[in-house]
TORNUDO-599527 format. One record per residue: residue in one letter; residue number from 1; x, y, z of N, C-alpha, C, O in turn. Coordinates in pm, 1 decimal. Example, Ala and Ser with C-alpha at 12.3 -4.5 7.8 and 13.67 -1.06 7.14 Angstrom:
[rec "A",1,[1319.0,-569.0,780.0],[1230.0,-450.0,780.0],[1320.0,-330.0,780.0],[1423.6,-331.9,846.5]]
[rec "S",2,[1285.0,-225.0,708.0],[1367.0,-106.0,714.0],[1290.0,3.0,787.0],[1340.9,113.8,803.9]]
# end
This chain:
[rec "T",1,[1756.6,-1082.6,32.8],[1782.5,-949.9,-33.7],[1727.4,-846.1,67.2],[1624.8,-873.0,129.7]]
[rec "T",2,[1798.1,-716.6,87.1],[1731.9,-618.2,151.1],[1685.3,-512.7,34.3],[1760.5,-480.8,-57.7]]
[rec "A",3,[1548.8,-461.6,50.0],[1522.4,-361.2,-18.8],[1446.5,-231.8,51.9],[1378.3,-250.4,152.7]]
[rec "S",4,[1457.8,-133.6,9.0],[1380.4,-18.5,78.2],[1334.8,82.5,-33.6],[1385.2,82.0,-145.9]]
[rec "S",5,[1233.5,171.0,6.7],[1178.7,259.5,-86.0],[1138.6,373.1,-15.9],[1094.3,353.8,97.3]]
[rec "V",6,[1144.9,497.1,-61.7],[1073.4,634.2,-17.1],[1025.8,704.4,-130.4],[1097.6,732.4,-226.4]]
[rec "G",7,[893.4,736.4,-120.1],[801.4,780.2,-222.3],[674.8,833.4,-164.5],[663.7,859.0,-44.5]]
[rec "A",8,[577.9,849.9,-253.3],[428.4,909.0,-226.9],[357.7,784.2,-299.7],[400.1,713.1,-390.7]]
[rec "F",9,[232.9,781.1,-227.8],[132.1,695.9,-294.2],[-10.4,775.0,-293.9],[-33.1,873.6,-223.8]]
[rec "A",10,[-90.1,722.7,-372.4],[-232.9,771.5,-377.6],[-312.0,654.8,-388.3],[-294.8,567.0,-472.8]]
[rec "D",11,[-411.1,656.2,-288.4],[-527.3,536.1,-288.0],[-646.4,589.5,-327.5],[-666.6,708.3,-302.7]]
[rec "Y",12,[-736.8,519.4,-389.2],[-881.2,525.0,-427.6],[-954.3,433.0,-320.7],[-927.3,314.2,-302.9]]
[rec "Y",13,[-1049.7,504.7,-253.0],[-1141.5,393.8,-171.1],[-1253.3,394.0,-230.8],[-1287.9,496.7,-289.1]]
[rec "F",14,[-1337.7,277.4,-230.4],[-1440.5,248.3,-291.1],[-1554.1,256.3,-177.6],[-1529.9,206.7,-67.6]]
[rec "A",15,[-1653.7,306.1,-197.9],[-1755.4,339.5,-91.7],[-1816.8,212.2,-37.4],[-1874.2,148.0,-125.3]]
[rec "S",16,[-1820.3,162.0,74.9],[-1880.2,63.0,112.7],[-2013.7,73.0,218.7],[-2054.9,-22.8,284.2]]
[rec "G",17,[-2064.4,192.4,220.5],[-2166.5,212.4,314.3],[-2141.1,228.5,461.0],[-2044.8,176.0,516.8]]
[rec "A",18,[-2231.9,303.8,522.8],[-2213.6,345.5,663.8],[-2191.1,265.9,770.7],[-2120.4,289.2,868.8]]
[rec "D",19,[-2287.2,124.1,733.0],[-2263.7,21.1,818.8],[-2183.7,-92.2,795.6],[-2179.7,-193.4,865.6]]
[rec "N",20,[-2112.4,-66.3,680.4],[-2017.1,-166.4,657.8],[-1869.1,-151.8,688.2],[-1802.2,-67.0,629.1]]
[rec "P",21,[-1816.9,-232.8,779.2],[-1675.7,-213.1,849.8],[-1556.4,-230.5,717.5],[-1439.8,-195.8,736.3]]
[rec "L",22,[-1595.0,-278.5,606.8],[-1477.3,-305.8,506.2],[-1479.1,-180.5,409.0],[-1582.3,-125.2,371.0]]
[rec "L",23,[-1344.0,-142.0,372.6],[-1305.2,-38.1,297.0],[-1209.0,-91.6,208.6],[-1093.6,-110.9,247.1]]
[rec "P",24,[-1253.6,-122.8,69.2],[-1149.8,-175.9,-24.7],[-1099.3,-36.8,-91.2],[-1160.0,69.9,-83.3]]
[rec "Y",25,[-965.3,-60.8,-164.2],[-886.3,45.9,-205.4],[-804.4,-20.6,-321.0],[-771.6,-138.9,-330.0]]
[rec "L",26,[-779.2,80.6,-405.9],[-673.0,64.6,-532.6],[-555.5,181.5,-526.3],[-594.6,296.0,-503.7]]
[rec "G",27,[-439.2,163.0,-541.6],[-360.6,270.4,-553.9],[-242.4,255.6,-635.7],[-220.0,150.0,-694.9]]
[rec "V",28,[-147.4,379.4,-643.7],[-29.3,395.9,-709.5],[86.3,437.5,-634.6],[60.3,511.9,-540.1]]
[rec "F",29,[210.1,407.7,-653.2],[316.1,446.7,-598.7],[421.6,493.4,-681.3],[439.5,433.5,-787.3]]
[rec "A",30,[505.8,603.7,-648.0],[612.4,647.2,-736.0],[711.3,702.1,-620.1],[671.9,772.8,-527.3]]
[rec "G",31,[831.6,664.0,-636.3],[934.9,693.4,-561.4],[1086.9,655.2,-580.5],[1127.6,636.5,-695.1]]
[rec "Y",32,[1165.2,644.0,-482.3],[1321.5,614.2,-505.5],[1325.8,481.9,-438.5],[1265.5,466.8,-332.3]]
[rec "S",33,[1396.9,379.0,-496.0],[1421.8,245.8,-429.3],[1563.2,217.4,-440.0],[1643.3,260.0,-523.2]]
[rec "H",34,[1583.5,128.2,-330.1],[1737.8,76.3,-332.8],[1706.1,-86.6,-315.0],[1650.9,-129.9,-213.9]]
[rec "V",35,[1745.9,-167.0,-420.3],[1722.9,-311.0,-422.0],[1882.7,-341.3,-431.2],[1955.2,-360.7,-333.7]]
[rec "H",36,[1922.5,-341.7,-564.8],[2074.3,-390.4,-587.8],[2128.7,-268.6,-610.5],[2247.2,-265.8,-577.3]]
[rec "D",37,[2077.4,-142.4,-665.1],[2144.0,-32.0,-686.6],[2025.0,82.8,-661.4],[1909.1,45.0,-643.9]]
[rec "D",38,[2056.4,213.1,-660.4],[1951.6,308.2,-646.1],[1872.4,353.3,-779.3],[1936.2,392.5,-877.0]]
[rec "S",39,[1748.1,347.4,-780.2],[1675.2,371.8,-907.2],[1547.3,437.9,-859.7],[1516.7,431.3,-740.6]]
[rec "A",40,[1473.2,500.0,-945.9],[1342.6,537.7,-939.9],[1265.6,398.3,-947.9],[1311.8,296.0,-998.4]]
[rec "S",41,[1144.4,411.8,-891.2],[1049.8,311.5,-891.6],[892.0,347.9,-893.6],[839.1,452.3,-855.5]]
[rec "V",42,[833.3,234.9,-947.4],[682.5,277.6,-962.7],[609.3,133.6,-918.8],[675.6,29.9,-914.6]]
[rec "G",43,[484.5,136.2,-890.4],[423.4,42.1,-854.3],[253.7,51.0,-812.8],[192.4,157.1,-824.5]]
[rec "A",44,[208.2,-37.6,-777.9],[54.3,-30.8,-755.3],[14.1,-115.9,-649.3],[72.0,-224.3,-641.1]]
[rec "Q",45,[-74.5,-87.8,-565.9],[-131.6,-154.6,-453.7],[-294.6,-176.7,-436.6],[-377.8,-89.1,-459.9]]
[rec "G",46,[-319.9,-292.1,-397.6],[-468.1,-284.1,-372.4],[-501.1,-360.8,-217.9],[-422.1,-442.3,-170.1]]
[rec "G",47,[-588.5,-333.9,-171.4],[-627.8,-396.0,-46.0],[-750.5,-376.9,35.6],[-842.1,-315.9,-19.5]]
[rec "V",48,[-764.9,-410.7,134.8],[-884.6,-370.2,209.7],[-852.4,-337.6,357.9],[-759.9,-394.5,416.0]]
[rec "K",49,[-933.0,-242.2,419.1],[-922.0,-212.1,549.5],[-1046.0,-255.2,621.6],[-1153.2,-230.1,566.5]]
[rec "Y",50,[-1046.2,-322.0,747.5],[-1142.4,-355.8,823.9],[-1146.7,-280.1,942.3],[-1057.8,-294.2,1026.2]]
[rec "F",51,[-1255.3,-188.1,961.9],[-1272.1,-89.9,1075.0],[-1327.9,-156.2,1194.9],[-1439.7,-207.7,1193.5]]
[rec "F",52,[-1238.6,-155.2,1314.9],[-1278.2,-210.6,1443.1],[-1382.2,-85.9,1493.0],[-1498.5,-103.8,1529.1]]
[rec "N",53,[-1327.2,16.4,1487.6],[-1407.8,142.9,1525.2],[-1369.2,252.7,1436.7],[-1279.6,236.8,1353.8]]
[rec "P",54,[-1436.7,371.6,1450.7],[-1397.6,485.7,1346.9],[-1238.1,519.8,1347.7],[-1195.0,594.9,1260.2]]
[rec "S",55,[-1161.8,472.4,1432.8],[-1027.4,530.3,1438.1],[-897.2,421.4,1429.9],[-781.2,461.0,1418.9]]
[rec "I",56,[-935.7,274.1,1437.2],[-862.4,192.7,1419.7],[-894.8,83.4,1299.8],[-1009.9,40.5,1292.9]]
[rec "A",57,[-808.5,43.4,1217.6],[-844.2,-65.2,1101.6],[-745.0,-165.0,1090.5],[-627.1,-135.0,1109.1]]
[rec "L",58,[-780.9,-286.7,1060.8],[-680.7,-390.6,1033.4],[-661.9,-376.8,871.7],[-760.7,-362.8,799.6]]
[rec "N",59,[-540.0,-381.1,823.1],[-526.1,-352.6,683.1],[-463.6,-479.6,607.2],[-368.4,-535.7,661.3]]
[rec "V",60,[-502.1,-517.8,510.0],[-436.8,-629.1,424.0],[-418.6,-570.1,291.9],[-516.0,-531.3,227.4]]
[rec "E",61,[-294.8,-560.8,246.4],[-252.1,-517.9,131.5],[-162.3,-602.7,30.3],[-73.1,-673.6,76.9]]
[rec "A",62,[-182.8,-597.1,-98.2],[-89.2,-676.5,-205.1],[-46.4,-556.6,-274.7],[-122.4,-471.1,-320.0]]
[rec "N",63,[93.9,-555.7,-280.9],[134.2,-447.3,-386.1],[258.7,-513.1,-455.1],[312.6,-619.5,-424.6]]
[rec "Y",64,[293.1,-422.4,-558.6],[402.7,-455.2,-643.6],[478.5,-332.0,-685.0],[420.6,-228.8,-719.0]]
[rec "R",65,[621.4,-346.3,-681.1],[683.8,-231.8,-706.9],[813.9,-270.2,-812.1],[882.2,-372.1,-802.0]]
[rec "A",66,[827.6,-183.8,-895.5],[923.0,-210.7,-1012.7],[1040.3,-110.2,-1024.9],[1004.3,7.4,-1030.0]]
[rec "A",67,[1151.7,-129.5,-1029.6],[1266.6,-31.4,-1017.0],[1328.0,-53.6,-1169.1],[1289.8,-146.5,-1240.2]]
[rec "R",68,[1421.6,36.7,-1208.2],[1477.0,25.0,-1347.1],[1574.0,-113.9,-1360.0],[1574.3,-179.7,-1464.0]]
[rec "H",69,[1644.5,-145.3,-1258.8],[1742.4,-251.4,-1260.7],[1715.1,-358.8,-1203.9],[1805.7,-429.7,-1160.2]]
[rec "S",70,[1576.7,-395.4,-1192.0],[1522.9,-516.4,-1103.9],[1400.1,-578.2,-1178.7],[1342.6,-515.5,-1267.6]]
[rec "S",71,[1366.0,-690.3,-1143.6],[1262.5,-764.9,-1209.4],[1128.7,-727.1,-1136.9],[1021.2,-777.3,-1169.7]]
[rec "G",72,[1142.9,-632.1,-1032.5],[1008.5,-613.7,-951.2],[993.7,-706.3,-828.5],[1050.6,-815.1,-820.3]]
[rec "T",73,[923.8,-661.6,-746.7],[880.4,-733.4,-610.9],[733.4,-708.7,-589.5],[669.3,-608.9,-622.5]]
[rec "S",74,[686.7,-830.2,-520.9],[549.9,-848.6,-481.6],[545.6,-851.2,-323.8],[637.7,-913.8,-271.2]]
[rec "N",75,[470.0,-803.6,-255.8],[445.1,-832.4,-135.6],[299.1,-823.7,-63.1],[212.8,-750.3,-111.3]]
[rec "L",76,[277.6,-891.0,39.3],[148.8,-896.1,105.9],[201.3,-864.8,235.3],[293.4,-919.5,295.9]]
[rec "I",77,[108.2,-741.4,277.5],[129.6,-681.6,397.7],[-12.1,-691.5,481.3],[-125.4,-682.2,434.2]]
[rec "L",78,[24.9,-712.3,614.9],[-92.0,-730.1,720.7],[-48.1,-636.7,828.9],[65.7,-647.8,874.5]]
[rec "G",79,[-137.2,-537.9,876.6],[-103.4,-439.6,961.9],[-225.7,-370.4,1018.3],[-336.8,-403.3,976.7]]
[rec "F",80,[-210.7,-269.1,1117.7],[-304.7,-178.1,1159.6],[-294.3,-36.3,1108.4],[-182.1,4.2,1077.9]]
[rec "S",81,[-391.3,38.1,1096.6],[-379.4,175.0,1064.5],[-465.8,258.0,1183.7],[-572.1,217.2,1230.5]]
[rec "T",82,[-402.8,374.2,1220.0],[-470.0,441.5,1325.9],[-508.9,561.5,1230.0],[-432.5,598.9,1141.0]]
[rec "F",83,[-639.0,622.7,1254.8],[-676.4,763.9,1187.4],[-709.7,853.0,1316.0],[-774.3,808.3,1410.7]]
[rec "F",84,[-660.6,980.5,1310.5],[-698.0,1083.0,1401.6],[-802.8,1164.8,1343.2],[-789.3,1209.7,1229.4]]
[rec "R",85,[-910.1,1188.2,1415.9],[-1021.5,1254.9,1353.6],[-1064.0,1374.1,1433.1],[-1158.2,1443.5,1394.8]]
# end
């Protein structure tokens, strides 16, 4: 099954201290999804970022997305984040 979504998300980052490279977060998602048909979708995510330096982080995230005509999907995402400061 192929699924796609477009939308906006907001994450809340928990302070971890200046010398701690881990930055945990929780967030929400709202948007438009296509799973079996097109519909609005909502979701939640949580994860942690591990900063190698102030501009590059390894990101591990678990998220859940629910659309009107689907039972919802859960994902585990592993990736890198780049920050421009």
